[in-house]
N, CA, C and O of each residue as an XYZ file, in Angstrom:
348
protein
N     -14.060     -1.737     11.524
C     -12.321     -1.526     12.190
C     -11.340     -2.047     11.007
O     -11.513     -3.173     10.540
N     -10.601     -1.442     10.671
C      -9.146     -1.883      9.844
C      -8.055     -1.346     10.399
O      -8.108     -0.161     10.728
N      -6.810     -2.132     10.621
C      -5.600     -2.046     11.002
C      -4.644     -2.119     10.376
O      -4.441     -3.259      9.959
N      -3.435     -0.902      9.915
C      -2.341     -0.901      9.303
C      -1.016     -0.795     10.546
O      -0.960     -0.168     11.604
N      -0.132     -1.623      9.924
C       1.089     -1.318     10.531
C       2.314     -0.326      9.664
O       2.429     -0.395      8.441
N       3.009      0.405     10.361
C       3.728      1.232      9.446
C       4.663      1.606     10.095
O       4.410      1.932     11.255
N       6.172      1.711      9.586
C       7.362      2.173     10.147
C       7.714      3.564      9.874
O       7.798      4.067      8.754
N       7.932      4.197     11.100
C       8.386      5.613     11.246
C       9.790      5.979     10.738
O      10.763      5.401     11.221
N       9.972      7.135      9.561
C      11.362      7.017      8.986
C      11.689      8.414      8.921
O      12.647      8.755      8.228
N      11.173      9.070      9.407
C      11.601     10.418      9.551
C      12.657     10.337     10.560
O      12.717      9.520     11.478
N      13.693     11.514     10.220
C      14.438     11.463     11.908
C      14.344     11.720     13.078
O      15.212     11.551     13.935
N      12.975     12.274     13.249
C      12.782     12.717     14.494
C      11.765     12.108     15.058
O      11.353     12.591     16.112
N      11.131     10.953     14.532
C       9.825     10.618     14.647
C       8.551     11.083     15.051
O       8.037     11.981     14.384
N       7.992     10.647     15.976
C       6.397     11.445     15.905
C       6.450     12.645     17.140
O       5.562     13.075     17.876
N       7.446     12.876     17.058
C       7.683     14.515     17.999
C       7.130     15.468     17.689
O       6.825     15.508     16.497
N       6.776     16.537     18.456
C       6.735     17.970     18.140
C       5.990     18.466     16.741
O       4.770     18.630     16.770
N       6.606     18.662     15.727
C       6.213     19.326     14.319
C       5.630     17.965     13.783
O       4.402     17.987     13.706
N       6.217     16.800     13.398
C       5.585     16.003     12.769
C       4.225     14.939     13.595
O       3.386     14.233     13.035
N       4.396     15.132     14.780
C       3.213     14.850     15.524
C       1.959     15.767     15.427
O       0.791     15.379     15.454
N       2.447     17.189     15.296
C       1.130     17.572     14.889
C       0.738     17.627     13.302
O      -0.233     18.346     13.069
N       1.185     17.146     12.456
C       0.962     16.917     11.061
C      -0.103     15.804     11.304
O      -1.281     15.722     10.958
N       0.868     14.815     12.157
C      -0.091     13.787     12.001
C      -1.674     13.828     12.353
O      -2.646     13.463     11.692
N      -1.558     14.486     13.812
C      -2.897     14.657     14.440
C      -3.940     15.962     13.655
O      -5.139     16.032     13.927
N      -3.485     16.615     12.993
C      -3.965     17.323     12.095
C      -4.516     16.734     10.855
O      -5.487     17.267     10.319
N      -3.922     15.583     10.318
C      -4.347     15.038      9.219
C      -5.558     13.754      9.934
O      -6.431     13.195      9.269
N      -5.351     13.581     11.077
C      -6.156     12.089     11.673
C      -7.280     13.139     12.048
O      -8.359     12.598     11.806
N      -7.504     14.644     12.628
C      -8.801     15.192     12.639
C      -9.416     15.666     11.155
O     -10.471     16.299     11.191
N      -8.967     15.462     10.191
C      -9.833     15.639      8.727
C     -10.879     14.249      8.693
O     -11.583     14.064      7.701
N     -10.907     13.479      9.643
C     -11.611     12.191      9.175
C     -12.599     12.045     10.548
O     -12.440     12.358     11.728
N     -13.507     11.521      9.919
C     -14.549     11.283     11.254
C     -14.543     10.034     11.994
O     -15.101      9.855     13.076
N     -13.678      8.934     11.143
C     -13.723      8.015     12.229
C     -12.849      7.929     13.336
O     -11.865      8.659     13.219
N     -12.908      7.209     14.458
C     -11.796      7.014     15.658
C     -10.760      6.243     14.908
O     -10.651      5.269     14.164
N     -10.062      7.170     15.483
C      -8.617      6.595     14.868
C      -7.677      6.642     15.992
O      -7.396      7.655     16.632
N      -7.071      5.104     16.237
C      -6.201      4.965     17.376
C      -4.373      4.778     16.935
O      -4.011      4.305     15.858
N      -3.694      5.119     17.706
C      -2.556      4.959     17.112
C      -1.555      3.721     18.222
O      -1.558      3.966     19.428
N      -1.043      2.909     17.895
C      -0.703      2.163     18.937
C       0.929      1.413     18.887
O       1.391      0.740     17.966
N       1.464      1.713     19.943
C       2.985      1.232     20.073
C       3.168      0.557     21.667
O       2.799      0.955     22.771
N       4.061     -0.885     21.128
C       4.115     -2.085     22.525
C       2.563     -1.783     23.185
O       2.325     -1.006     24.109
N       1.795     -2.442     22.601
C       0.175     -2.548     23.459
C      -0.367     -1.249     23.974
O      -1.481     -1.303     24.495
N       0.136     -0.287     23.923
C      -0.461      0.934     24.151
C      -0.689      1.794     23.049
O       0.012      2.194     22.120
N      -2.276      2.034     23.532
C      -3.116      2.642     22.265
C      -3.371      3.986     22.799
O      -3.441      4.076     24.025
N      -3.525      5.066     22.078
C      -3.880      6.381     22.266
C      -4.609      6.883     20.842
O      -4.439      6.622     19.651
N      -5.498      7.732     21.598
C      -6.212      8.638     20.255
C      -5.396      9.058     19.315
O      -4.357      9.441     19.853
N      -5.357      9.181     18.102
C      -4.837      9.490     17.373
C      -4.881     11.399     16.877
O      -4.082     12.088     16.242
N      -5.928     11.644     17.396
C      -6.525     12.964     17.477
C      -6.053     13.477     18.432
O      -6.297     14.630     18.076
N      -5.492     13.617     19.522
C      -4.853     13.832     20.706
C      -3.279     14.197     20.596
O      -2.492     13.305     20.279
N      -2.926     15.215     20.801
C      -1.253     15.497     20.502
C      -0.863     15.212     21.425
O       0.272     14.784     21.218
N      -1.262     15.137     23.113
C      -0.535     15.124     24.083
C      -0.669     13.295     24.313
O       0.061     12.695     25.102
N      -1.513     12.754     23.637
C      -1.500     11.386     23.738
C      -0.603     10.707     22.649
O       0.041      9.789     23.157
N      -0.349     10.869     21.282
C       0.713     10.737     20.354
C       1.831     10.834     21.270
O       2.408      9.851     21.735
N       2.196     12.337     21.580
C       3.606     12.821     22.217
C       3.855     11.685     22.949
O       4.863     11.063     22.617
N       2.831     11.008     24.374
C       3.210     10.049     25.179
C       3.690      9.089     24.925
O       4.374      8.562     25.803
N       3.544      8.380     23.528
C       3.963      7.461     23.242
C       5.711      7.249     22.739
O       6.085      6.148     22.337
N       6.508      8.235     22.811
C       7.653      8.386     22.454
C       7.802      7.643     21.254
O       8.504      6.637     21.352
N       7.242      7.932     19.994
C       7.757      7.283     18.522
C       8.654      7.882     18.115
O       8.592      8.979     17.561
N      10.145      6.891     18.452
C      11.197      7.181     17.525
C      11.284      7.072     15.960
O      10.285      6.889     15.264
N      12.223      7.165     15.593
C      12.751      6.781     13.919
C      13.013      5.300     14.129
O      13.793      4.854     14.970
N      11.989      4.286     12.936
C      12.333      2.808     12.890
C      11.528      2.371     13.710
O      11.301      1.178     13.509
N      10.982      2.797     14.556
C       9.585      2.285     15.425
C       8.465      1.544     14.376
O       8.415      2.082     13.270
N       7.702      0.562     14.546
C       6.326      0.291     13.818
C       5.858      0.228     14.874
O       6.193     -0.332     15.917
N       4.558      1.194     14.405
C       3.240      1.501     15.018
C       2.214      1.166     14.072
O       2.245      1.197     12.842
N       1.170      0.794     14.975
C      -0.297      0.128     14.328
C      -1.061      1.204     14.320
O      -0.781      1.971     15.241
N      -2.181      1.661     13.422
C      -3.001      2.942     12.934
C      -4.051      1.957     13.227
O      -3.693      0.780     13.179
N      -5.319      2.213     13.533
C      -6.160      1.314     13.495
C      -7.391      2.459     13.270
O      -7.306      3.432     14.020
N      -8.658      2.445     12.205
C      -9.378      3.381     12.231
C     -10.758      2.503     12.009
O     -10.816      1.401     11.463
N     -11.944      3.321     12.610
C     -13.250      2.756     12.696
C     -14.287      3.710     12.609
O     -14.652      4.482     13.496
N     -14.833      3.562     11.195
C     -15.948      4.363     10.923
C     -16.121      4.446      9.615
O     -15.613      3.669      8.806
N     -17.093      5.716      9.247
C     -17.419      5.517      7.783
C     -16.503      5.815      6.630
O     -16.640      5.449      5.463
N     -15.483      6.589      7.193
C     -14.259      6.882      6.225
C     -12.943      6.219      6.702
O     -11.855      6.740      6.461
N     -13.066      5.081      7.370
C     -11.841      4.607      7.670
C     -10.975      4.038      6.986
O      -9.901      3.676      7.467
N     -11.347      3.849      5.609
C      -9.961      3.174      4.416
C      -9.571      4.638      4.084
O      -8.354      4.818      4.077
N     -10.345      5.736      3.805
C      -9.191      6.611      3.669
C      -8.576      7.172      4.227
O      -7.604      7.808      3.818
N      -9.158      7.054      5.834
C      -8.411      7.493      6.736
C      -6.865      6.821      6.990
O      -5.846      7.503      7.095
N      -6.917      5.237      7.069
C      -5.902      4.828      6.990
C      -4.891      5.082      5.526
O      -3.667      5.084      5.398
N      -5.821      5.253      4.695
C      -4.698      5.463      3.450
C      -3.942      6.617      3.421
O      -2.820      6.707      2.922
N      -4.802      7.836      4.165
C      -4.103      9.198      4.467
C      -3.115      9.617      5.031
O      -2.368     10.514      4.639
N      -2.996      8.569      6.652
C      -2.115      8.716      7.504
C      -1.102      7.685      6.987
O       0.081      7.969      7.176
N      -1.374      6.578      6.388
C       0.165      5.836      6.183
C       0.901      6.684      4.986
O       2.115      6.834      4.848
N       0.017      7.117      4.288
C       0.789      7.873      3.070
C       1.604      9.183      3.837
O       2.726      9.425      3.393
N       1.176      9.904      4.788
C       1.750     10.989      5.660
C       2.891     10.517      6.177
O       3.871     11.231      5.965
N       3.136      9.173      7.016
C       4.002      8.873      7.695
C       5.232      8.284      6.723
O       6.421      8.560      6.878
N       4.591      7.272      5.517
C       5.803      7.178      4.724
C       6.636      8.214      3.620
O       7.665      8.081      2.957
N       5.693      9.242      3.778
C       6.193     10.537      3.179
C       7.490     11.090      3.945
O       8.382     11.726      3.384
N       7.466     10.738      5.383
C       8.666     11.415      6.094
C       8.072     12.382      6.852
O       8.564     12.772      7.911
N       6.864     12.876      6.312
C       6.248     14.417      6.927
C       7.114     15.121      6.188
O       7.075     16.297      6.547
N       7.816     14.957      5.392
C       8.089     16.024      3.981
C       9.424     16.479      5.159
O       9.712     17.650      4.910
N       9.918     16.176      5.815
C      11.228     16.447      6.346
C      12.744     16.169      5.619
O      13.779     16.461      6.218
């Protein structure tokens, strides 16, 4: 299991469109992936779960991956967040 922290930098945070991109990317991996904000963890492959965290611009979240492709999952998701979801 590996974990990384990342700061959300896009203007709208992880709402609607960016959250959809995030879960689509998470679903590309076989690993179990969680996203955590304020000690609350949800399945990163669940749109409702991700939206329920209310992640806004400037917040720091933890992404945890466990499984056979955990390294590439973390690399891919952190890269997506750092790109600002191309907004």
